[in-house]
N, CA and C atoms as a LAMMPS dump frame, in Angstrom:
ITEM: TIMESTEP
0
ITEM: NUMBER OF ATOMS
444
ITEM: BOX BOUNDS ff ff ff
-5.0000000000000000e+02 5.0000000000000000e+02
-5.0000000000000000e+02 5.0000000000000000e+02
-5.0000000000000000e+02 5.0000000000000000e+02
ITEM: ATOMS id mol type element x y z
1 1 1 N -92.171 400.722 387.58
2 1 2 C -93.523 401.29 387.723
3 1 3 C -94.603 400.773 386.912
4 2 1 N -94.226 400.451 385.683
5 2 2 C -95.256 399.802 384.768
6 2 3 C -95.684 398.322 385.24
7 3 1 N -94.778 397.777 386.008
8 3 2 C -95.121 396.44 386.552
9 3 3 C -96.177 396.631 387.719
10 4 1 N -96.072 397.807 388.318
11 4 2 C -97.018 397.986 389.586
12 4 3 C -98.307 398.463 389.033
13 5 1 N -98.37 399.13 387.822
14 5 2 C -99.624 399.435 387.093
15 5 3 C -100.286 398.134 386.932
16 6 1 N -99.504 397.268 386.252
17 6 2 C -100.06 396.089 385.652
18 6 3 C -100.588 395.193 386.874
19 7 1 N -100.065 395.196 387.912
20 7 2 C -100.462 394.428 389.201
21 7 3 C -101.712 394.998 389.59
22 8 1 N -101.865 396.309 389.737
23 8 2 C -103.028 396.968 390.204
24 8 3 C -104.29 396.624 389.271
25 9 1 N -103.895 396.685 388.079
26 9 2 C -104.898 396.381 386.972
27 9 3 C -105.472 394.979 387.066
28 10 1 N -104.518 393.969 387.358
29 10 2 C -104.96 392.618 387.601
30 10 3 C -105.768 392.368 388.795
31 11 1 N -105.48 393.091 389.941
32 11 2 C -106.22 392.998 391.141
33 11 3 C -107.635 393.635 391.001
34 12 1 N -107.74 394.653 390.223
35 12 2 C -108.965 395.266 389.864
36 12 3 C -109.776 394.393 389.191
37 13 1 N -109.153 393.714 388.069
38 13 2 C -109.995 392.698 387.31
39 13 3 C -110.473 391.612 388.138
40 14 1 N -109.598 391.088 388.984
41 14 2 C -110.119 389.894 389.937
42 14 3 C -111.155 390.393 390.768
43 15 1 N -111.137 391.51 391.261
44 15 2 C -112.171 392.087 392.157
45 15 3 C -113.512 392.159 391.465
46 16 1 N -113.286 392.627 390.162
47 16 2 C -114.69 392.887 389.386
48 16 3 C -115.349 391.475 389.06
49 17 1 N -114.321 390.439 388.851
50 17 2 C -115.015 389.076 388.588
51 17 3 C -115.595 388.381 389.745
52 18 1 N -114.937 388.825 390.966
53 18 2 C -115.591 388.301 392.207
54 18 3 C -116.854 388.946 392.406
55 19 1 N -117.025 390.196 392.15
56 19 2 C -118.282 390.853 392.377
57 19 3 C -119.383 390.534 391.394
58 20 1 N -118.948 390.031 390.212
59 20 2 C -119.917 389.577 389.168
60 20 3 C -120.402 388.224 389.608
61 21 1 N -119.501 387.566 390.234
62 21 2 C -119.943 386.02 390.585
63 21 3 C -120.968 386.106 391.801
64 22 1 N -120.755 387.139 392.733
65 22 2 C -121.511 387.367 393.879
66 22 3 C -122.803 387.59 393.385
67 23 1 N -122.919 388.66 392.56
68 23 2 C -124.288 389.099 391.823
69 23 3 C -125.052 387.985 391.189
70 24 1 N -124.246 387.27 390.402
71 24 2 C -124.884 386.013 389.932
72 24 3 C -125.453 384.987 390.827
73 25 1 N -124.701 384.75 391.832
74 25 2 C -125.1 383.88 392.994
75 25 3 C -126.425 384.295 393.74
76 26 1 N -126.341 385.665 393.944
77 26 2 C -127.622 386.235 394.638
78 26 3 C -128.925 386.104 393.711
79 27 1 N -128.646 386.431 392.426
80 27 2 C -129.663 386.317 391.482
81 27 3 C -130.341 384.866 391.511
82 28 1 N -129.441 383.856 391.53
83 28 2 C -129.838 382.528 391.373
84 28 3 C -130.52 382.175 392.681
85 29 1 N -129.955 382.643 393.852
86 29 2 C -130.64 382.364 395.166
87 29 3 C -132.02 382.981 395.165
88 30 1 N -132.253 383.976 394.633
89 30 2 C -133.634 384.658 394.509
90 30 3 C -134.581 383.913 393.585
91 31 1 N -133.977 383.409 392.539
92 31 2 C -134.787 382.61 391.52
93 31 3 C -135.123 381.227 392.171
94 32 1 N -134.381 380.609 392.984
95 32 2 C -134.478 379.273 393.452
96 32 3 C -135.931 379.098 394.123
97 33 1 N -136.329 379.882 395.068
98 33 2 C -137.653 379.737 395.751
99 33 3 C -138.832 379.846 394.839
100 34 1 N -138.559 380.616 393.746
101 34 2 C -139.602 380.853 392.653
102 34 3 C -139.682 379.535 391.921
103 35 1 N -138.706 379.027 391.515
104 35 2 C -138.52 377.752 390.758
105 35 3 C -139.174 376.669 391.592
106 36 1 N -138.92 376.657 392.907
107 36 2 C -139.485 375.37 393.692
108 36 3 C -140.969 375.535 393.702
109 37 1 N -141.481 376.747 393.891
110 37 2 C -142.966 377.078 393.945
111 37 3 C -143.56 376.561 392.597
112 38 1 N -142.898 376.924 391.549
113 38 2 C -143.439 376.623 390.068
114 38 3 C -143.479 375.091 390.072
115 39 1 N -142.375 374.433 390.543
116 39 2 C -142.528 372.898 390.298
117 39 3 C -143.491 372.309 391.199
118 40 1 N -143.747 372.846 392.31
119 40 2 C -144.788 372.375 393.353
120 40 3 C -146.162 372.678 392.669
121 41 1 N -146.33 373.676 391.977
122 41 2 C -147.661 373.99 391.373
123 41 3 C -147.857 372.998 390.367
124 42 1 N -146.823 372.684 389.457
125 42 2 C -146.951 371.718 388.377
126 42 3 C -147.47 370.236 388.994
127 43 1 N -146.646 369.902 390.053
128 43 2 C -146.973 368.814 390.659
129 43 3 C -148.44 368.679 391.138
130 44 1 N -148.957 369.775 391.784
131 44 2 C -150.252 369.684 392.32
132 44 3 C -151.426 369.659 391.005
133 45 1 N -150.928 370.279 389.928
134 45 2 C -151.885 370.362 388.754
135 45 3 C -152.028 368.817 388.233
136 46 1 N -150.696 368.302 388.254
137 46 2 C -150.711 366.866 387.662
138 46 3 C -151.697 365.97 388.568
139 47 1 N -151.615 366.031 389.966
140 47 2 C -152.306 365.152 390.816
141 47 3 C -153.75 365.539 390.7
142 48 1 N -154.131 366.852 390.439
143 48 2 C -155.561 367.09 390.347
144 48 3 C -156.143 366.578 388.999
145 49 1 N -155.273 366.562 387.939
146 49 2 C -155.747 366.155 386.703
147 49 3 C -155.964 364.598 386.691
148 50 1 N -155.142 363.841 387.499
149 50 2 C -155.25 362.501 387.661
150 50 3 C -156.467 362.236 388.605
151 51 1 N -156.835 362.983 389.565
152 51 2 C -157.914 362.867 390.363
153 51 3 C -159.182 363.062 389.726
154 52 1 N -159.177 363.94 388.588
155 52 2 C -160.308 364.368 387.968
156 52 3 C -160.744 363.222 386.992
157 53 1 N -159.82 362.333 386.672
158 53 2 C -160.136 361.086 386.02
159 53 3 C -160.914 360.169 387.022
160 54 1 N -162.241 360.406 387.196
161 54 2 C -162.975 359.818 388.256
162 54 3 C -162.715 358.376 388.442
163 55 1 N -162.755 357.943 389.659
164 55 2 C -162.737 356.589 389.982
165 55 3 C -164.139 355.956 389.785
166 56 1 N -164.326 354.754 389.28
167 56 2 C -165.623 354.094 389.262
168 56 3 C -166.261 353.85 390.649
169 57 1 N -167.476 354.314 390.869
170 57 2 C -167.998 354.081 392.045
171 57 3 C -168.8 352.721 392.025
172 58 1 N -169.451 352.353 393.063
173 58 2 C -170.19 350.942 393.13
174 58 3 C -171.416 351.316 392.184
175 59 1 N -172.069 352.336 392.207
176 59 2 C -173.136 352.741 391.34
177 59 3 C -172.865 352.589 389.959
178 60 1 N -171.69 353.017 389.584
179 60 2 C -171.204 352.989 388.121
180 60 3 C -170.959 351.782 387.701
181 61 1 N -170.412 350.908 388.642
182 61 2 C -170.237 349.495 388.362
183 61 3 C -171.49 348.639 388.079
184 62 1 N -172.412 348.864 388.996
185 62 2 C -173.794 348.287 389.012
186 62 3 C -174.426 348.642 387.555
187 63 1 N -174.177 349.845 387.201
188 63 2 C -174.827 350.291 385.875
189 63 3 C -174.329 349.54 384.684
190 64 1 N -172.957 349.357 384.614
191 64 2 C -172.362 348.797 383.609
192 64 3 C -172.725 347.344 383.619
193 65 1 N -172.664 346.69 384.68
194 65 2 C -173.006 345.126 384.881
195 65 3 C -174.41 344.937 384.45
196 66 1 N -175.364 345.866 384.948
197 66 2 C -176.765 345.754 384.431
198 66 3 C -176.867 345.82 383.077
199 67 1 N -176.243 346.726 382.396
200 67 2 C -176.419 346.987 380.938
201 67 3 C -175.896 345.818 380.174
202 68 1 N -174.709 345.386 380.632
203 68 2 C -174.03 344.297 379.897
204 68 3 C -174.663 342.885 380.163
205 69 1 N -175.276 342.642 381.383
206 69 2 C -175.795 341.329 381.701
207 69 3 C -177.316 341.303 381.607
208 70 1 N -177.92 342.394 381.001
209 70 2 C -179.331 342.717 381.074
210 70 3 C -180.109 342.312 382.193
211 71 1 N -179.589 342.795 383.348
212 71 2 C -180.189 342.415 384.641
213 71 3 C -180.44 343.823 385.384
214 72 1 N -181.283 343.721 386.433
215 72 2 C -181.744 344.958 387.146
216 72 3 C -180.545 345.5 387.927
217 73 1 N -180.329 346.829 388.166
218 73 2 C -179.359 347.418 388.924
219 73 3 C -179.434 346.847 390.39
220 74 1 N -180.58 346.758 391.017
221 74 2 C -180.677 346.323 392.338
222 74 3 C -180.014 344.911 392.41
223 75 1 N -180.248 344.065 391.514
224 75 2 C -179.715 342.725 391.681
225 75 3 C -178.216 342.642 391.539
226 76 1 N -177.665 343.532 390.572
227 76 2 C -176.232 343.731 390.452
228 76 3 C -175.69 344.213 391.805
229 77 1 N -176.232 345.044 392.342
230 77 2 C -175.786 345.703 393.621
231 77 3 C -175.74 344.553 394.659
232 78 1 N -176.579 343.774 394.7
233 78 2 C -176.65 342.71 395.675
234 78 3 C -175.628 341.685 395.427
235 79 1 N -175.329 341.511 394.142
236 79 2 C -174.378 340.515 393.736
237 79 3 C -172.976 340.949 394.154
238 80 1 N -172.754 342.363 393.926
239 80 2 C -171.235 343.073 394.392
240 80 3 C -171.267 342.888 395.902
241 81 1 N -172.327 343.201 396.662
242 81 2 C -172.279 343.069 398.199
243 81 3 C -171.894 341.625 398.583
244 82 1 N -172.612 340.721 397.874
245 82 2 C -172.235 339.191 398.241
246 82 3 C -170.936 338.756 397.881
247 83 1 N -170.426 339.362 396.852
248 83 2 C -169.004 339.121 396.404
249 83 3 C -168.121 339.559 397.521
250 84 1 N -168.347 340.789 398.084
251 84 2 C -167.493 341.238 399.247
252 84 3 C -167.612 340.379 400.435
253 85 1 N -168.827 339.79 400.675
254 85 2 C -169.058 339.021 401.897
255 85 3 C -168.396 337.587 401.647
256 86 1 N -168.422 337.198 400.599
257 86 2 C -167.805 335.808 400.211
258 86 3 C -166.388 335.982 400.26
259 87 1 N -165.779 337.139 399.846
260 87 2 C -164.397 337.247 399.757
261 87 3 C -163.783 337.376 401.139
262 88 1 N -164.47 338.109 402.114
263 88 2 C -164.061 338.339 403.379
264 88 3 C -164.06 336.914 404.31
265 89 1 N -165.139 336.18 404.033
266 89 2 C -165.308 334.853 404.704
267 89 3 C -164.11 333.841 404.373
268 90 1 N -163.865 333.78 402.785
269 90 2 C -162.935 332.953 402.23
270 90 3 C -161.641 333.377 402.672
271 91 1 N -161.28 334.726 402.679
272 91 2 C -159.867 334.963 403.09
273 91 3 C -159.637 334.707 404.65
274 92 1 N -160.678 334.893 405.379
275 92 2 C -160.608 334.612 406.759
276 92 3 C -160.416 333.209 407.081
277 93 1 N -161.112 332.273 406.276
278 93 2 C -161.097 330.783 406.324
279 93 3 C -159.701 330.336 405.771
280 94 1 N -159.457 330.46 404.602
281 94 2 C -158.318 329.752 403.885
282 94 3 C -157.125 330.716 403.721
283 95 1 N -157.288 331.983 403.869
284 95 2 C -156.066 333.008 403.692
285 95 3 C -155.848 333.357 402.344
286 96 1 N -156.627 332.884 401.35
287 96 2 C -156.397 333.274 399.99
288 96 3 C -157.807 333.361 399.204
289 97 1 N -157.993 334.312 398.362
290 97 2 C -159.217 334.464 397.587
291 97 3 C -158.893 335.125 396.287
292 98 1 N -159.181 334.453 395.137
293 98 2 C -159.043 335.028 393.699
294 98 3 C -160.263 335.411 392.99
295 99 1 N -160.205 336.628 392.637
296 99 2 C -161.361 337.184 391.672
297 99 3 C -160.79 336.93 390.245
298 100 1 N -161.167 335.914 389.651
299 100 2 C -160.575 335.792 388.289
300 100 3 C -160.351 337.021 387.33
301 101 1 N -159.258 337.03 386.816
302 101 2 C -158.957 338.342 385.806
303 101 3 C -158.851 339.623 386.644
304 102 1 N -158.938 339.683 387.844
305 102 2 C -158.78 340.953 388.596
306 102 3 C -157.516 340.914 389.649
307 103 1 N -157.739 340.273 390.768
308 103 2 C -156.816 340.144 391.63
309 103 3 C -156.885 338.902 392.61
310 104 1 N -155.776 338.662 393.454
311 104 2 C -155.701 337.657 394.352
312 104 3 C -155.428 338.386 395.698
313 105 1 N -156.25 338.045 396.659
314 105 2 C -156.131 338.516 397.975
315 105 3 C -155.494 337.474 398.895
316 106 1 N -154.538 337.852 399.547
317 106 2 C -153.83 336.723 400.498
318 106 3 C -153.648 337.391 401.825
319 107 1 N -153.483 336.518 402.845
320 107 2 C -153.142 337.07 404.121
321 107 3 C -151.688 336.522 404.395
322 108 1 N -151.091 337.167 405.242
323 108 2 C -149.637 336.922 405.71
324 108 3 C -149.532 337.051 407.265
325 109 1 N -149.011 336.241 408.094
326 109 2 C -148.855 336.358 409.407
327 109 3 C -147.472 337.02 409.586
328 110 1 N -147.456 338.204 410.121
329 110 2 C -146.199 338.815 410.687
330 110 3 C -145.914 338.54 412.024
331 111 1 N -144.755 338.101 412.27
332 111 2 C -144.333 337.614 413.646
333 111 3 C -144.257 338.811 414.683
334 112 1 N -144.378 338.603 415.971
335 112 2 C -144.254 339.602 416.868
336 112 3 C -142.756 340.04 416.954
337 113 1 N -142.72 341.291 417.334
338 113 2 C -141.241 342.06 417.546
339 113 3 C -141.005 342.247 418.862
340 114 1 N -139.641 342.077 419.333
341 114 2 C -139.364 342.247 420.7
342 114 3 C -138.977 343.787 420.843
343 115 1 N -139.171 344.3 422.11
344 115 2 C -138.771 345.743 422.407
345 115 3 C -137.179 345.648 422.601
346 116 1 N -136.585 346.861 422.232
347 116 2 C -135.184 346.873 422.379
348 116 3 C -134.623 348.069 421.485
349 117 1 N -133.291 348.17 421.474
350 117 2 C -132.668 349.204 420.767
351 117 3 C -132.255 348.71 419.257
352 118 1 N -132.641 349.469 418.262
353 118 2 C -132.267 348.989 417.016
354 118 3 C -131.494 350.262 416.176
355 119 1 N -130.723 349.832 415.328
356 119 2 C -130.009 350.841 414.425
357 119 3 C -130.84 351.196 413.372
358 120 1 N -131.325 352.2 413.13
359 120 2 C -132.201 352.694 412.089
360 120 3 C -131.507 353.932 411.438
361 121 1 N -131.087 353.764 410.143
362 121 2 C -130.422 354.912 409.409
363 121 3 C -129.277 355.315 410.258
364 122 1 N -128.48 354.514 410.837
365 122 2 C -127.315 354.965 411.545
366 122 3 C -127.468 355.574 413.017
367 123 1 N -128.699 355.538 413.285
368 123 2 C -129.143 356.124 414.652
369 123 3 C -129.851 355.032 415.51
370 124 1 N -129.236 354.835 416.765
371 124 2 C -129.828 353.915 417.669
372 124 3 C -131.129 354.413 418.097
373 125 1 N -132.202 353.697 417.947
374 125 2 C -133.66 354.185 418.563
375 125 3 C -134.294 353.044 419.299
376 126 1 N -135.095 353.391 420.21
377 126 2 C -135.75 352.391 421.072
378 126 3 C -137.093 352.073 420.166
379 127 1 N -137.299 350.764 420.241
380 127 2 C -138.483 350.25 419.535
381 127 3 C -139.414 349.468 420.547
382 128 1 N -140.613 349.733 420.347
383 128 2 C -141.579 349.119 421.349
384 128 3 C -141.94 347.649 420.85
385 129 1 N -142.357 346.904 421.6
386 129 2 C -142.826 345.555 421.26
387 129 3 C -144.068 345.532 420.49
388 130 1 N -144.278 344.712 419.332
389 130 2 C -145.527 344.667 418.657
390 130 3 C -145.998 343.176 418.775
391 131 1 N -147.199 343.009 418.89
392 131 2 C -147.729 341.596 418.816
393 131 3 C -147.827 341.096 417.334
394 132 1 N -147.935 339.819 417.314
395 132 2 C -148.092 339.127 415.964
396 132 3 C -149.389 339.586 415.371
397 133 1 N -149.436 339.749 414.012
398 133 2 C -150.609 340.278 413.321
399 133 3 C -150.724 339.617 412.025
400 134 1 N -151.956 339.741 411.554
401 134 2 C -152.237 339.181 410.184
402 134 3 C -152.386 340.444 409.239
403 135 1 N -151.655 340.502 408.126
404 135 2 C -151.643 341.474 407.142
405 135 3 C -152.452 341.006 405.901
406 136 1 N -153.392 341.724 405.288
407 136 2 C -154.066 341.333 404.116
408 136 3 C -153.57 342.105 403.012
409 137 1 N -153.164 341.465 401.822
410 137 2 C -152.531 342.172 400.669
411 137 3 C -153.4 341.675 399.488
412 138 1 N -153.512 342.544 398.442
413 138 2 C -154.129 342.174 397.12
414 138 3 C -152.996 342.277 396.168
415 139 1 N -153.055 341.267 395.225
416 139 2 C -151.989 341.166 394.267
417 139 3 C -152.908 341.144 392.793
418 140 1 N -152.46 342.159 391.841
419 140 2 C -153.165 341.933 390.569
420 140 3 C -152.777 340.801 389.78
421 141 1 N -153.821 340.228 388.986
422 141 2 C -153.334 339.206 388.155
423 141 3 C -152.591 339.574 386.966
424 142 1 N -151.594 338.679 386.667
425 142 2 C -150.582 339.049 385.613
426 142 3 C -151.165 339.609 384.257
427 143 1 N -152.373 338.926 383.942
428 143 2 C -153.055 339.557 382.816
429 143 3 C -153.338 340.915 382.983
430 144 1 N -153.796 341.323 384.161
431 144 2 C -154.165 342.827 384.279
432 144 3 C -152.979 343.581 384.229
433 145 1 N -151.848 343.264 384.923
434 145 2 C -150.596 343.849 384.859
435 145 3 C -150.059 344.098 383.45
436 146 1 N -150.205 343.087 382.53
437 146 2 C -149.72 343.305 381.164
438 146 3 C -150.626 344.147 380.457
439 147 1 N -151.882 344.294 380.769
440 147 2 C -152.841 345.138 379.931
441 147 3 C -152.577 346.643 380.2
442 148 1 N -151.91 346.897 381.365
443 148 2 C -151.755 348.41 381.792
444 148 3 C -150.298 348.841 381.219
């Protein structure tokens, strides 16, 4: 009989442990959505903080250039517009344009793609045909990369 009492006590202990585990799992499951929401809010705050570090506008750039070069704002604005026009025509003509100390703008021809079935992430999908196209990309100058 003492063995039977010991067996019943062991079963009762195991049942209690299982119940405690279930309670702990439920509590963790209830906290999980709250934690996800907290993480999402932190991410949003970080993005807003980064956005509040205002990006320089064309007007801001003309003010700085006018002050540094001792030139009128209107002349600086015209120079910036002209730089954009020259860059566009040069990229169209030669396929490459460099703004010294800032970036290099290049064009690349992407070939046409045929229609058909392709394996994408282990699934077979139908892909439409796409014509050849020219893609424009800007690459920062290495000095600018190193400064950041």
